[in-house]
All heavy atoms as an XYZ file, in Angstrom:
844
protein
N      -3.654     11.943     92.294
C      -4.956     11.904     92.928
C      -5.655     13.245     92.706
O      -5.048     14.297     92.770
C      -4.800     11.620     94.413
C      -6.090     11.492     95.131
S      -5.849     10.594     96.672
C      -7.441     10.820     97.355
N      -6.950     13.180     92.452
C      -7.683     14.424     92.224
C      -7.840     15.184     93.535
O      -7.736     14.626     94.623
C      -9.045     14.142     91.595
O      -9.940     13.619     92.536
N      -8.128     16.462     93.423
C      -8.252     17.316     94.594
C      -9.608     17.184     95.271
O      -9.797     17.658     96.361
C      -8.010     18.773     94.198
C      -6.592     19.015     93.734
C      -6.395     20.455     93.339
C      -4.976     20.645     92.829
N      -4.724     21.987     92.376
N     -10.560     16.552     94.611
C     -11.892     16.395     95.177
C     -12.447     15.051     94.740
O     -11.998     14.450     93.771
C     -12.808     17.547     94.769
C     -12.724     17.894     93.311
N     -13.432     17.219     92.351
C     -11.980     18.813     92.655
C     -13.142     17.724     91.163
N     -12.266     18.683     91.317
N     -13.446     14.601     95.444
C     -13.995     13.278     95.200
C     -14.705     13.192     93.852
O     -14.520     12.255     93.092
C     -14.960     12.903     96.332
C     -15.407     11.470     96.269
C     -14.544     10.448     96.640
C     -16.674     11.137     95.828
C     -14.935      9.124     96.579
C     -17.084      9.817     95.764
C     -16.206      8.809     96.144
O     -16.593      7.503     96.079
N     -15.551     14.153     93.547
C     -16.261     14.172     92.282
C     -15.459     14.964     91.273
O     -15.146     16.123     91.480
C     -17.646     14.796     92.443
C     -18.592     13.926     93.223
C     -18.911     14.218     94.530
C     -19.158     12.795     92.641
C     -19.774     13.413     95.254
C     -20.019     11.979     93.349
C     -20.331     12.292     94.650
O     -21.178     11.496     95.358
N     -15.124     14.332     90.183
C     -14.365     14.966     89.116
C     -15.295     15.082     87.915
O     -15.782     14.065     87.395
C     -13.148     14.105     88.782
C     -12.240     14.726     87.752
O     -12.667     15.651     87.031
O     -11.086     14.278     87.645
N     -15.564     16.282     87.477
C     -16.494     16.501     86.369
C     -16.095     15.712     85.125
O     -16.951     15.291     84.350
C     -16.588     17.995     86.054
N     -14.802     15.480     84.946
C     -14.345     14.715     83.784
C     -14.819     13.259     83.825
O     -14.886     12.593     82.796
C     -12.821     14.748     83.684
C     -12.294     16.136     83.356
O     -13.052     16.951     82.772
O     -11.127     16.418     83.683
N     -15.143     12.766     85.017
C     -15.600     11.383     85.133
C     -16.961     11.157     84.476
O     -17.274     10.035     84.068
C     -15.662     10.943     86.600
C     -14.276     10.676     87.169
O     -13.321     10.523     86.384
O     -14.169     10.622     88.403
N     -17.768     12.199     84.354
C     -19.069     12.042     83.721
C     -18.915     11.511     82.302
O     -19.681     10.642     81.873
C     -19.833     13.379     83.725
C     -21.216     13.372     83.081
C     -22.117     12.331     83.726
C     -21.833     14.757     83.189
N     -17.912     11.993     81.598
C     -17.671     11.538     80.229
C     -17.240     10.067     80.180
O     -17.292      9.438     79.129
C     -16.616     12.419     79.569
N     -16.848      9.521     81.307
C     -16.404      8.125     81.384
C     -17.533      7.162     81.737
O     -17.315      5.973     81.913
C     -15.284      7.998     82.421
C     -14.064      8.833     82.104
C     -13.064      8.750     83.243
C     -11.916      9.705     83.031
N     -11.020      9.749     84.196
N     -18.758      7.673     81.833
C     -19.899      6.854     82.245
C     -20.019      5.585     81.393
O     -20.280      4.504     81.910
C     -21.173      7.685     82.185
C     -22.415      6.995     82.671
C     -22.396      6.142     83.762
C     -23.614      7.215     82.030
C     -23.556      5.520     84.218
C     -24.783      6.602     82.477
C     -24.749      5.753     83.569
N     -19.817      5.710     80.106
C     -19.915      4.554     79.213
C     -18.920      3.458     79.528
O     -19.114      2.303     79.145
N     -17.886      3.784     80.264
C     -16.861      2.798     80.604
C     -17.273      1.864     81.734
O     -16.544      0.920     82.045
C     -15.557      3.508     80.977
C     -14.959      4.284     79.825
C     -13.747      5.106     80.254
O     -13.213      4.949     81.341
N     -13.330      6.011     79.387
N     -18.433      2.094     82.333
C     -18.840      1.199     83.420
C     -19.068     -0.222     82.928
O     -19.109     -1.147     83.720
C     -20.092      1.702     84.189
C     -21.325      1.743     83.287
C     -19.817      3.045     84.845
C     -22.619      1.871     84.049
N     -19.169     -0.396     81.624
C     -19.329     -1.730     81.053
C     -18.007     -2.495     80.991
O     -18.002     -3.697     80.738
C     -19.907     -1.638     79.639
O     -21.190     -1.074     79.671
N     -16.915     -1.828     81.211
C     -15.595     -2.431     81.035
C     -15.409     -3.715     81.851
O     -14.894     -4.702     81.349
C     -14.512     -1.419     81.417
C     -13.100     -1.933     81.235
C     -12.049     -0.895     81.604
O     -12.388      0.310     81.692
O     -10.905     -1.302     81.819
N     -15.815     -3.718     83.091
C     -15.594     -4.883     83.946
C     -16.716     -5.913     83.840
O     -16.587     -7.028     84.330
C     -15.438     -4.465     85.403
C     -14.161     -3.715     85.700
C     -13.969     -3.182     86.956
C     -13.176     -3.518     84.758
C     -12.802     -2.478     87.274
C     -12.015     -2.822     85.051
C     -11.835     -2.303     86.304
N     -17.848     -5.529     83.230
C     -18.984     -6.446     83.091
C     -19.756     -6.047     81.834
O     -20.823     -5.414     81.922
C     -19.850     -6.402     84.350
C     -21.008     -7.347     84.443
C     -20.800     -8.727     83.896
O     -21.063     -8.961     82.729
N     -20.345     -9.646     84.737
N     -19.217     -6.381     80.658
C     -19.815     -5.929     79.400
C     -21.268     -6.360     79.201
O     -22.088     -5.574     78.724
C     -18.927     -6.543     78.320
C     -17.636     -6.846     79.001
C     -17.972     -7.117     80.440
N     -21.594     -7.580     79.565
C     -22.950     -8.082     79.331
C     -23.981     -7.257     80.117
O     -24.990     -6.810     79.566
C     -23.032     -9.553     79.732
C     -24.367    -10.197     79.463
C     -24.322    -11.678     79.850
C     -25.674    -12.326     79.707
N     -25.654    -13.728     80.130
N     -23.731     -7.053     81.395
C     -24.666     -6.276     82.212
C     -24.645     -4.799     81.836
O     -25.678     -4.136     81.856
C     -24.371     -6.459     83.697
C     -24.643     -7.868     84.240
C     -24.235     -7.962     85.704
C     -26.089     -8.268     84.050
N     -23.468     -4.303     81.483
C     -23.369     -2.910     81.048
C     -24.210     -2.656     79.813
O     -24.929     -1.651     79.728
N     -24.159     -3.565     78.843
C     -24.962     -3.424     77.630
C     -26.443     -3.443     77.968
O     -27.212     -2.621     77.463
C     -24.642     -4.517     76.627
C     -25.463     -4.391     75.351
C     -25.156     -5.459     74.345
C     -25.952     -5.381     73.073
N     -27.158     -4.635     72.994
N     -26.842     -4.361     78.841
C     -28.252     -4.422     79.232
C     -28.693     -3.117     79.887
O     -29.776     -2.611     79.618
C     -28.502     -5.595     80.187
C     -28.451     -6.933     79.495
C     -28.723     -8.057     80.473
C     -28.659     -9.381     79.737
N     -29.247    -10.467     80.484
N     -27.847     -2.608     80.765
C     -28.187     -1.341     81.426
C     -28.337     -0.226     80.406
O     -29.329      0.509     80.408
C     -27.130     -0.953     82.469
C     -27.347      0.438     83.003
C     -28.341      0.686     83.931
C     -26.579      1.496     82.551
C     -28.571      1.976     84.402
C     -26.797      2.780     83.013
C     -27.798      3.020     83.943
N     -27.359     -0.062     79.508
C     -27.409      1.051     78.566
C     -28.537      0.906     77.552
O     -29.118      1.905     77.124
C     -26.060      1.268     77.891
C     -25.081      1.976     78.775
C     -23.926      1.347     79.210
C     -25.321      3.278     79.194
C     -23.033      2.005     80.049
C     -24.432      3.950     80.025
C     -23.287      3.304     80.448
N     -28.886     -0.328     77.183
C     -30.050     -0.529     76.314
C     -31.313     -0.049     77.032
O     -32.140      0.663     76.469
C     -30.198     -2.001     75.919
C     -29.154     -2.449     74.914
O     -28.461     -1.594     74.314
O     -29.023     -3.674     74.730
N     -31.452     -0.463     78.291
C     -32.608     -0.057     79.095
C     -32.614      1.461     79.305
O     -33.618      2.132     79.092
C     -32.582     -0.789     80.442
C     -33.576     -0.273     81.444
C     -34.930     -0.537     81.315
C     -33.161      0.507     82.526
C     -35.855     -0.047     82.237
C     -34.080      0.990     83.443
C     -35.415      0.713     83.299
O     -36.309      1.200     84.208
N     -31.475      1.995     79.716
C     -31.339      3.425     79.999
C     -31.738      4.250     78.785
O     -32.482      5.220     78.892
C     -29.878      3.689     80.389
C     -29.578      5.045     80.946
C     -29.716      5.316     82.293
C     -29.083      6.067     80.136
C     -29.402      6.553     82.826
C     -28.761      7.310     80.651
C     -28.927      7.544     81.998
O     -28.614      8.765     82.514
N     -31.250      3.851     77.623
C     -31.588      4.571     76.404
C     -33.072      4.507     76.095
O     -33.685      5.504     75.695
N     -33.664      3.339     76.294
C     -35.093      3.172     76.034
C     -35.940      4.017     76.974
O     -36.955      4.590     76.566
C     -35.498      1.703     76.189
O     -34.883      0.927     75.198
N     -35.529      4.093     78.224
C     -36.286      4.857     79.215
C     -36.427      6.314     78.805
O     -37.476      6.921     79.007
C     -35.610      4.752     80.608
C     -36.121      5.816     81.569
C     -35.823      3.370     81.192
N     -35.404      6.875     78.208
C     -35.408      8.300     77.901
C     -35.957      8.640     76.522
O     -35.999      9.805     76.149
C     -34.015      8.892     78.125
C     -33.713      9.045     79.581
C     -33.014      8.069     80.271
C     -34.183     10.140     80.289
C     -32.771      8.184     81.634
C     -33.951     10.269     81.647
C     -33.239      9.287     82.309
N     -36.419      7.624     75.771
C     -37.089      7.899     74.503
C     -38.480      8.449     74.785
O     -39.098      8.123     75.794
C     -37.218      6.608     73.685
C     -35.900      6.066     73.195
C     -36.041      4.702     72.536
O     -37.160      4.134     72.517
O     -35.010      4.194     72.059
N     -38.975      9.268     73.872
C     -40.333      9.801     74.010
C     -41.325      8.648     74.024
O     -41.186      7.674     73.283
C     -40.643     10.762     72.880
N     -42.292      8.752     74.890
C     -43.370      7.770     74.994
C     -44.595      8.510     75.487
O     -44.976      9.531     74.923
N     -45.176      8.033     76.567
C     -46.293      8.752     77.182
C     -45.815     10.110     77.695
O     -46.591     11.061     77.783
C     -46.891      7.928     78.319
N     -44.536     10.188     78.033
C     -43.894     11.450     78.434
C     -42.929     11.866     77.332
O     -42.284     11.023     76.710
C     -43.118     11.277     79.745
C     -43.922     10.898     80.971
C     -42.996     10.558     82.126
C     -44.865     12.028     81.366
N     -42.798     13.164     77.141
C     -41.842     13.675     76.152
C     -40.425     13.533     76.688
O     -40.203     13.354     77.892
C     -42.140     15.146     75.859
O     -41.818     15.950     76.995
N     -39.458     13.651     75.796
C     -38.051     13.628     76.229
C     -37.770     14.785     77.187
O     -36.997     14.637     78.131
C     -37.124     13.683     75.020
C     -37.134     12.411     74.202
C     -36.178     12.449     73.027
O     -35.375     13.403     72.903
O     -36.230     11.510     72.209
N     -38.393     15.938     76.962
C     -38.213     17.096     77.841
C     -38.752     16.804     79.231
O     -38.094     17.092     80.229
C     -38.928     18.321     77.238
C     -38.747     19.592     78.048
C     -39.603     20.728     77.441
N     -40.305     21.426     78.469
C     -41.377     21.001     79.149
N     -41.917     19.836     78.895
N     -41.935     21.724     80.077
N     -39.937     16.222     79.302
C     -40.518     15.881     80.604
C     -39.645     14.863     81.337
O     -39.418     14.992     82.548
C     -41.936     15.329     80.421
C     -42.929     16.384     79.976
C     -44.242     15.799     79.484
O     -44.255     14.698     78.887
O     -45.279     16.463     79.702
N     -39.143     13.887     80.621
C     -38.283     12.880     81.243
C     -36.979     13.491     81.737
O     -36.478     13.131     82.806
C     -38.016     11.731     80.273
C     -39.254     10.880     80.044
C     -38.978      9.736     79.093
C     -40.218      8.874     78.935
N     -39.944      7.629     78.195
N     -36.429     14.436     80.975
C     -35.209     15.120     81.413
C     -35.461     15.912     82.690
O     -34.622     15.928     83.599
C     -34.667     16.022     80.297
N     -36.616     16.563     82.788
C     -36.950     17.320     84.001
C     -37.154     16.381     85.194
O     -36.723     16.699     86.312
C     -38.196     18.182     83.777
C     -37.988     19.417     82.903
C     -39.320     20.013     82.485
C     -37.123     20.450     83.623
N     -37.786     15.246     84.970
C     -37.927     14.264     86.047
C     -36.547     13.794     86.492
O     -36.257     13.726     87.688
C     -38.800     13.074     85.589
C     -40.245     13.514     85.401
C     -38.703     11.918     86.594
C     -41.114     12.494     84.661
N     -35.695     13.486     85.521
C     -34.339     13.035     85.849
C     -33.574     14.115     86.621
O     -32.830     13.801     87.563
C     -33.591     12.650     84.576
N     -33.760     15.365     86.244
C     -33.102     16.466     86.955
C     -33.572     16.529     88.402
O     -32.757     16.684     89.325
C     -33.373     17.791     86.241
C     -32.736     19.028     86.860
C     -31.215     18.954     86.807
C     -33.231     20.286     86.141
N     -34.869     16.386     88.612
C     -35.408     16.398     89.974
C     -34.866     15.226     90.781
O     -34.415     15.389     91.917
C     -36.932     16.364     89.938
N     -34.873     14.040     90.198
C     -34.361     12.854     90.893
C     -32.877     13.021     91.184
O     -32.403     12.652     92.269
C     -34.633     11.571     90.072
C     -33.926     10.359     90.673
C     -36.129     11.320     89.966
N     -32.131     13.583     90.248
C     -30.697     13.813     90.455
C     -30.449     14.645     91.702
O     -29.516     14.382     92.470
C     -30.094     14.508     89.228
N     -31.296     15.636     91.917
C     -31.168     16.455     93.120
C     -31.584     15.678     94.366
O     -30.956     15.801     95.416
C     -31.970     17.748     92.985
C     -31.276     18.757     92.142
N     -31.303     18.712     90.768
C     -30.512     19.822     92.476
C     -30.578     19.709     90.299
N     -30.093     20.404     91.313
N     -32.627     14.873     94.244
C     -33.089     14.102     95.400
C     -32.041     13.094     95.847
O     -31.844     12.890     97.043
C     -34.404     13.399     95.081
N     -31.353     12.462     94.885
C     -30.322     11.481     95.251
C     -28.947     12.131     95.389
O     -27.977     11.472     95.727
C     -30.275     10.283     94.268
C     -31.601      9.553     94.229
C     -29.841     10.697     92.882
N     -28.879     13.425     95.114
C     -27.676     14.243     95.279
C     -26.479     13.703     94.500
O     -25.384     13.549     95.025
C     -27.345     14.405     96.764
C     -28.463     15.108     97.509
C     -28.236     15.198     99.002
O     -27.775     14.255     99.631
N     -28.582     16.338     99.559
N     -26.718     13.449     93.203
C     -25.660     12.969     92.312
C     -25.152     14.127     91.457
O     -25.849     14.575     90.546
C     -26.213     11.850     91.418
S     -25.037     11.311     90.156
N     -23.956     14.636     91.739
C     -23.459     15.771     90.969
C     -23.293     15.466     89.487
O     -23.500     16.334     88.649
C     -22.124     16.126     91.612
C     -21.832     15.079     92.593
C     -23.032     14.230     92.785
N     -22.920     14.226     89.162
C     -22.796     13.863     87.751
C     -24.152     13.956     87.063
O     -24.288     14.468     85.963
C     -22.269     12.436     87.594
C     -20.927     12.207     88.218
C     -20.773     11.283     89.250
C     -19.799     12.895     87.771
C     -19.534     11.055     89.822
C     -18.554     12.669     88.340
C     -18.422     11.746     89.365
O     -17.202     11.520     89.926
N     -25.166     13.430     87.726
C     -26.528     13.444     87.168
C     -27.065     14.867     87.068
O     -27.743     15.210     86.096
C     -27.462     12.601     88.035
S     -26.943     10.886     88.219
N     -26.766     15.685     88.069
C     -27.202     17.087     88.026
C     -26.606     17.774     86.805
O     -27.310     18.460     86.059
C     -26.856     17.820     89.336
C     -27.693     17.254     90.487
C     -27.055     19.334     89.179
C     -27.237     17.702     91.870
N     -25.315     17.575     86.573
C     -24.676     18.160     85.392
C     -25.322     17.640     84.116
O     -25.687     18.410     83.222
C     -23.179     17.840     85.359
C     -22.351     18.683     86.297
O     -22.911     19.571     86.974
O     -21.130     18.452     86.359
N     -25.471     16.318     84.036
C     -25.988     15.705     82.814
C     -27.415     16.147     82.520
O     -27.756     16.465     81.377
C     -25.920     14.181     82.920
N     -28.268     16.173     83.541
C     -29.673     16.478     83.291
C     -29.981     17.967     83.298
O     -31.023     18.376     82.786
C     -30.578     15.663     84.213
C     -30.486     14.231     83.780
C     -29.783     13.309     84.520
C     -31.029     13.834     82.557
C     -29.642     12.004     84.070
C     -30.895     12.542     82.108
C     -30.193     11.626     82.865
O     -30.045     10.347     82.397
N     -29.064     18.799     83.787
C     -29.175     20.236     83.548
C     -28.953     20.474     82.060
O     -29.769     21.129     81.393
C     -28.159     21.028     84.392
O     -28.442     20.829     85.770
C     -28.197     22.515     84.059
N     -27.878     19.893     81.545
C     -27.614     20.017     80.100
C     -28.740     19.404     79.288
O     -29.233     20.010     78.334
C     -26.291     19.326     79.745
O     -25.221     19.923     80.409
N     -29.147     18.209     79.666
C     -30.195     17.517     78.921
C     -31.509     18.269     78.923
O     -32.197     18.340     77.901
N     -31.870     18.830     80.065
C     -33.124     19.588     80.146
C     -33.082     20.803     79.232
O     -34.046     21.076     78.509
C     -33.392     20.020     81.596
O     -33.674     18.901     82.397
N     -31.972     21.520     79.264
C     -31.831     22.686     78.378
C     -31.869     22.261     76.913
O     -32.546     22.884     76.094
C     -30.542     23.444     78.685
C     -30.525     24.212     80.006
C     -29.113     24.675     80.340
C     -31.492     25.393     79.961
N     -31.155     21.185     76.589
C     -31.114     20.701     75.206
C     -32.484     20.235     74.719
O     -32.785     20.327     73.531
C     -30.099     19.562     75.078
C     -28.667     20.034     75.212
C     -27.676     18.896     75.450
O     -28.085     17.708     75.467
O     -26.483     19.201     75.627
N     -33.315     19.761     75.627
C     -34.649     19.261     75.259
C     -35.707     20.364     75.312
O     -36.881     20.106     75.121
C     -35.068     18.119     76.181
C     -34.113     16.947     76.221
C     -34.237     16.077     74.993
C     -33.456     14.808     75.155
N     -32.282     14.702     74.329
N     -35.285     21.601     75.600
C     -36.201     22.728     75.511
C     -36.749     23.263     76.821
O     -37.583     24.165     76.817
N     -36.303     22.728     77.955
C     -36.747     23.270     79.244
C     -36.040     24.598     79.496
O     -34.939     24.837     79.007
C     -36.439     22.281     80.367
N     -36.687     25.441     80.277
C     -36.040     26.699     80.651
C     -35.659     26.656     82.138
O     -36.007     25.714     82.852
C     -36.912     27.910     80.304
C     -38.239     27.958     81.049
O     -38.338     27.452     82.195
O     -39.205     28.522     80.488
N     -34.955     27.685     82.565
C     -34.443     27.718     83.933
C     -35.566     27.683     84.966
O     -35.437     27.046     86.015
C     -33.563     28.952     84.163
C     -32.253     28.935     83.405
C     -32.350     29.580     82.024
O     -33.474     29.804     81.519
O     -31.274     29.849     81.441
N     -36.680     28.351     84.682
C     -37.795     28.367     85.623
C     -38.382     26.960     85.790
O     -38.660     26.527     86.913
C     -38.877     29.340     85.148
C     -40.030     29.477     86.121
C     -41.084     30.465     85.652
O     -41.054     30.910     84.476
O     -41.953     30.805     86.474
N     -38.541     26.247     84.689
C     -39.058     24.883     84.759
C     -38.087     23.970     85.510
O     -38.498     23.129     86.318
C     -39.292     24.332     83.350
C     -40.414     25.034     82.625
C     -40.432     24.717     81.153
O     -39.417     24.402     80.533
N     -41.629     24.808     80.558
N     -36.800     24.156     85.261
C     -35.795     23.326     85.922
C     -35.799     23.568     87.428
O     -35.767     22.618     88.221
C     -34.417     23.593     85.301
C     -34.343     23.071     83.866
S     -32.974     23.707     82.876
C     -31.582     23.473     83.919
N     -35.874     24.832     87.839
C     -35.886     25.124     89.276
C     -37.172     24.621     89.914
O     -37.160     24.142     91.060
C     -35.696     26.617     89.530
C     -35.569     26.957     91.019
S     -34.240     26.031     91.867
C     -32.807     26.898     91.266
N     -38.269     24.687     89.194
C     -39.523     24.153     89.720
C     -39.404     22.645     89.941
O     -39.863     22.112     90.961
C     -40.675     24.471     88.766
C     -42.029     24.201     89.364
C     -43.158     24.806     88.540
O     -43.019     25.946     88.042
O     -44.181     24.116     88.394
N     -38.758     21.953     89.018
C     -38.524     20.510     89.175
C     -37.665     20.237     90.412
O     -37.935     19.296     91.174
C     -37.864     19.942     87.918
N     -36.654     21.072     90.631
C     -35.796     20.912     91.819
C     -36.619     21.142     93.089
O     -36.468     20.418     94.080
C     -34.578     21.866     91.749
C     -33.806     21.877     93.063
C     -33.666     21.466     90.597
N     -37.514     22.105     93.071
C     -38.374     22.349     94.239
C     -39.320     21.176     94.491
O     -39.601     20.840     95.650
C     -39.152     23.655     94.082
C     -38.353     24.854     94.475
N     -38.194     25.250     95.780
C     -37.643     25.727     93.722
C     -37.432     26.335     95.828
N     -37.083     26.634     94.597
N     -39.809     20.558     93.433
C     -40.647     19.362     93.609
C     -39.831     18.281     94.323
O     -40.294     17.657     95.283
C     -41.199     18.846     92.264
C     -41.836     17.479     92.416
C     -42.193     19.842     91.682
N     -38.605     18.072     93.876
C     -37.747     17.075     94.520
C     -37.500     17.419     95.987
O     -37.550     16.543     96.857
C     -36.409     16.969     93.775
N     -37.244     18.694     96.258
C     -36.993     19.120     97.640
C     -38.224     18.903     98.513
O     -38.113     18.456     99.665
C     -36.582     20.596     97.667
N     -39.408     19.190     97.973
C     -40.637     18.997     98.745
C     -40.871     17.518     99.044
O     -41.229     17.161    100.173
C     -41.826     19.580     97.982
N     -40.638     16.675     98.057
C     -40.832     15.239     98.265
C     -39.804     14.706     99.255
O     -40.135     13.953    100.171
C     -40.740     14.472     96.932
C     -41.889     14.868     96.000
C     -40.720     12.962     97.161
C     -43.273     14.581     96.538
N     -38.550     15.122     99.107
C     -37.512     14.644    100.025
C     -37.774     15.142    101.444
O     -37.627     14.398    102.414
C     -36.130     15.078     99.540
C     -35.010     14.351    100.246
C     -33.717     14.438     99.495
C     -32.696     13.583    100.201
N     -31.457     13.456     99.485
N     -38.164     16.408    101.582
C     -38.498     16.952    102.900
C     -39.700     16.252    103.504
O     -39.717     15.912    104.691
N     -40.717     16.034    102.684
C     -41.900     15.336    103.158
C     -41.592     13.914    103.587
O     -42.130     13.428    104.597
N     -40.720     13.255    102.848
C     -40.337     11.890    103.209
C     -39.631     11.862    104.564
O     -39.871     10.966    105.384
C     -39.437     11.285    102.131
N     -38.779     12.843    104.812
C     -38.109     12.914    106.114
C     -39.132     13.165    107.218
O     -39.098     12.533    108.284
C     -37.052     14.017    106.112
N     -40.062     14.077    106.963
C     -41.050     14.412    107.987
C     -42.026     13.265    108.261
O     -42.373     13.010    109.419
C     -41.822     15.669    107.577
C     -41.021     16.963    107.683
C     -41.800     18.108    107.047
C     -40.673     17.274    109.129
N     -42.473     12.568    107.230
C     -43.425     11.482    107.451
C     -42.788     10.362    108.267
O     -43.467      9.665    109.011
C     -44.044     10.966    106.132
C     -43.087     10.085    105.357
C     -45.352     10.232    106.405
N     -41.478     10.228    108.196
C     -40.805      9.247    109.046
C     -40.824      9.676    110.508
O     -40.568      8.873    111.402
C     -39.377      8.976    108.550
C     -39.358      8.028    107.399
N     -39.568      8.445    106.112
C     -39.190      6.691    107.352
C     -39.513      7.399    105.311
N     -39.296      6.324    106.033
N     -41.165     10.950    110.749
C     -41.360     11.412    112.112
C     -42.489     10.669    112.801
O     -42.498     10.533    114.031
N     -43.446     10.168    112.028
C     -44.526      9.370    112.604
C     -43.955      8.101    113.240
O     -44.381      7.690    114.320
C     -45.585      9.017    111.529
C     -46.621      8.054    112.070
C     -46.242     10.288    111.004
N     -42.962      7.522    112.600
C     -42.301      6.341    113.157
C     -41.671      6.683    114.509
O     -41.798      5.943    115.485
C     -41.246      5.829    112.175
C     -40.639      4.508    112.528
C     -39.723      4.016    111.417
O     -39.552      4.657    110.386
N     -39.133      2.858    111.640
N     -40.995      7.821    114.573
C     -40.393      8.276    115.821
C     -41.468      8.506    116.869
O     -41.331      8.103    118.030
C     -39.586      9.562    115.575
C     -39.028     10.235    116.826
S     -40.189     11.355    117.716
C     -40.549     12.585    116.471
N     -42.563      9.159    116.478
C     -43.644      9.436    117.421
C     -44.245      8.138    117.970
O     -44.477      8.026    119.176
C     -44.726     10.290    116.742
C     -44.253     11.705    116.407
S     -45.349     12.586    115.258
C     -46.862     12.648    116.191
N     -44.457      7.170    117.080
C     -44.997      5.875    117.534
C     -44.061      5.215    118.547
O     -44.490      4.704    119.565
C     -45.222      4.936    116.338
C     -46.351      5.373    115.441
O     -47.234      6.135    115.858
N     -46.329      4.894    114.220
N     -42.776      5.220    118.239
C     -41.787      4.600    119.143
C     -41.733      5.335    120.473
O     -41.713      4.712    121.546
C     -40.401      4.591    118.473
C     -39.306      3.977    119.294
C     -39.497      2.482    119.422
C     -38.320      1.856    120.138
N     -38.499      0.425    120.333
N     -41.708      6.678    120.415
C     -41.657      7.458    121.643
C     -42.901      7.205    122.499
O     -42.801      7.050    123.736
C     -41.542      8.949    121.318
N     -44.059      7.151    121.870
C     -45.290      6.888    122.607
C     -45.277      5.495    123.237
O     -45.699      5.313    124.382
C     -46.512      7.046    121.705
C     -46.813      8.499    121.370
C     -47.961      8.607    120.378
C     -48.197     10.053    119.974
N     -49.262     10.171    118.967
N     -44.775      4.511    122.486
C     -44.658      3.156    123.031
C     -43.757      3.116    124.267
O     -44.032      2.396    125.225
C     -44.116      2.176    121.972
C     -45.121      1.825    120.905
O     -46.322      2.129    121.073
O     -44.698      1.235    119.884
N     -42.699      3.897    124.225
C     -41.729      3.865    125.329
C     -42.158      4.702    126.518
O     -41.723      4.434    127.638
C     -40.355      4.327    124.827
C     -39.742      3.351    123.822
S     -38.109      3.895    123.259
C     -37.165      3.658    124.760
N     -42.978      5.711    126.303
C     -43.316      6.630    127.392
C     -44.717      6.441    127.945
O     -45.085      7.068    128.922
C     -43.171      8.096    126.930
O     -44.026      8.341    125.822
C     -41.726      8.403    126.568
N     -45.490      5.591    127.338
C     -46.855      5.373    127.841
C     -46.972      4.049    128.554
O     -46.330      3.140    128.503
C     -47.860      5.469    126.693
C     -47.901      6.861    126.127
S     -49.192      6.958    124.868
C     -49.363      8.704    124.816
């Protein structure tokens, strides 16, 4: 048994997720590959978006993959950290805006 839940070596095994369901795995990887091709957004921009999302969903595998990917696609450390701050602002804002739900409920119960 590994000493921790997330094992960095597991990232290299990502392609094996098709093992138990090859048909759906192929569909996913075809889609996944297409998503990251240059289009209206460059591959670098998509890597930075993926890096930000990886932080928002707190996936260590994704953080590793898209840190590497962002660097490989030409992003620098300042751009990468700015993307992480965008994710943090959106995640923080999402938590705070749900405070309105709490306020509405509290007002309903106390008025």
